[in-house]
C-alpha positions in Angstrom: 20.3 -37.6 7.5 19.8 -33.8 6.8 16.3 -32.6 5.7 16.1 -29.1 4.1 12.8 -27.4 4.1 12.5 -25.0 1.3 9.9 -22.6 0.0 8.7 -19.0 0.2 8.2 -17.1 3.4 4.8 -17.7 5.1 4.4 -21.4 4.1 5.2 -22.9 7.4 8.9 -24.0 6.9 9.9 -23.2 10.5 6.7 -24.4 12.1 6.5 -27.7 10.2 10.3 -28.2 10.3 10.3 -28.0 14.1 7.4 -30.4 14.4 9.1 -32.8 11.8 12.3 -32.7 13.8 10.4 -33.6 16.9 8.6 -36.4 15.1 12.0 -37.8 14.0 13.8 -37.1 17.2 16.2 -34.8 15.1 17.6 -31.5 15.8 16.1 -28.4 14.2 17.8 -25.4 12.8 16.1 -22.3 11.3 18.6 -20.5 9.1 16.8 -17.1 9.5 17.0 -17.5 13.3 20.6 -18.4 13.2 21.3 -15.4 11.0 19.6 -13.1 13.5 21.6 -14.7 16.4 25.0 -14.8 14.8 25.0 -11.9 12.4 22.1 -9.4 12.7 18.3 -9.2 12.3 17.6 -10.1 8.7 15.5 -7.1 7.9 18.0 -4.7 9.6 20.9 -6.4 7.7 19.2 -6.1 4.3 18.2 -2.4 5.0 21.8 -1.6 6.0 23.7 -3.7 3.5 21.4 -4.6 0.6 19.8 -7.9 -0.3 22.7 -9.2 -2.5 25.2 -8.8 0.4 22.7 -10.5 2.7 22.4 -13.5 0.2 26.2 -14.0 0.3 26.4 -13.5 4.1 23.5 -16.0 4.6 25.2 -18.4 2.2 28.4 -18.1 4.2 26.6 -18.8 7.5 24.9 -21.8 6.0 28.2 -23.4 4.8 29.8 -22.7 8.2 26.9 -24.5 10.0 27.1 -27.5 7.4 30.9 -27.7 8.0 30.1 -28.9 11.6 29.2 -32.4 10.2 25.7 -32.3 11.7 23.6 -35.4 11.4 20.0 -35.9 11.9 19.0 -32.4 11.4 16.0 -30.6 9.9 17.0 -27.2 8.4 14.5 -24.5 7.6 16.1 -22.5 4.9 15.6 -18.8 4.1 12.8 -18.0 1.5 15.1 -16.9 -1.2 17.9 -19.4 -0.6 17.4 -21.2 -3.9 15.8 -18.5 -5.9 18.1 -15.5 -5.6 17.5 -13.3 -8.6 20.7 -12.5 -10.5 22.8 -14.9 -8.4 22.5 -18.1 -10.4 26.0 -19.3 -9.5 25.1 -19.1 -5.8 21.8 -20.8 -6.2 23.3 -23.6 -8.3 25.9 -24.3 -5.6 23.1 -24.3 -3.0 21.1 -26.9 -5.1 24.0 -29.1 -5.5 24.9 -29.0 -1.9 21.3 -29.9 -0.8 21.4 -32.7 -3.2 24.7 -34.0 -1.9 23.9 -33.4 1.8 20.4 -34.8 2.2 16.8 -34.5 1.0 15.0 -31.1 0.2 11.3 -30.7 0.8 9.4 -28.0 -0.9 6.5 -26.5 1.0 3.8 -24.6 -0.9 0.1 -24.1 0.1 -1.2 -25.2 -3.3 0.1 -26.1 -6.8 -2.1 -23.2 -8.0 -0.2 -20.0 -8.4 -3.3 -17.9 -7.7 -4.2 -19.8 -4.6 -0.7 -19.9 -3.3 -0.2 -16.3 -4.0 -3.2 -15.2 -1.9 -2.3 -17.4 1.0 1.4 -16.5 1.1 0.9 -12.7 0.7 -1.8 -12.8 3.3 0.6 -14.6 5.8 3.6 -12.5 5.0 2.2 -9.0 5.3 1.4 -9.1 9.1 4.8 -10.6 10.0 6.3 -7.1 10.9 9.0 -6.9 8.2 7.5 -3.7 6.6 6.6 -5.6 3.4 4.5 -4.0 0.7 1.6 -6.0 -0.7 2.2 -5.2 -4.4 5.9 -6.0 -4.1 5.3 -9.3 -2.2 2.7 -10.4 -4.8 4.9 -9.6 -7.7 7.9 -11.3 -6.1 6.0 -14.5 -5.3 4.4 -14.7 -8.7 7.8 -14.3 -10.4 9.4 -17.0 -8.1 6.5 -19.5 -8.0 7.5 -21.4 -11.2 11.1 -21.7 -9.9 9.9 -22.9 -6.5 7.7 -25.6 -8.1 10.7 -27.1 -9.8 12.6 -27.5 -6.5 12.5 -30.2 -3.9 13.1 -33.9 -3.9 9.8 -34.1 -2.1 7.0 -31.7 -2.8 4.2 -30.9 -0.4 1.3 -28.8 -1.4 -1.0 -28.4 1.6 -2.9 -26.0 3.8 -3.3 -28.6 6.5 -2.4 -27.9 10.1 1.3 -27.9 10.7 1.3 -31.3 12.5 -0.5 -32.9 9.6 2.0 -31.4 7.1 5.0 -32.6 9.2 3.5 -36.2 9.3 3.0 -36.0 5.5 6.6 -34.9 5.1 7.8 -37.8 7.2 5.9 -40.3 5.1 7.0 -38.8 1.8 10.7 -38.9 2.9 10.4 -42.5 3.7 8.9 -43.2 0.2 11.6 -41.0 -1.4 14.4 -42.8 0.4 12.9 -46.2 -0.6 12.9 -45.0 -4.3 16.5 -44.0 -4.1 17.7 -47.5 -2.9 
């Protein structure tokens, strides 16, 4: 089974995804890390080529990885992977692929836009990407309603990553039972 961890930056996709993979004895793959290894540092790529070109290159890498018929993987996907503004055809393709290939898990710190915004912006700013608070706040607020609609499984939590990973594991079991 493939598990896709989705959500904005700063919600713990990579941290919780790695812990979840360990709990399940699955492999773990962080799409942002793979992009950095195989293509270029994400921030540098966006600065040099623009966000739209990055979205297409990131998508190309994702499908290249998926073509390897990987099983028992937890994937941490890039923050904008399913919410690219002005790239609806690409995001529709991504959503369909996730539905066909496995189960998607949305991570957000809260189902409250105000609480989530404060937490995510506070976590994102010190990450060293040269982010501006006003822009990050605006982007998150614009994307929040879209994020909330995503995910076969939805996790709203500010718990420690290990607790969140255990919660994801339980919710995936329940989700799979409901599908059968």
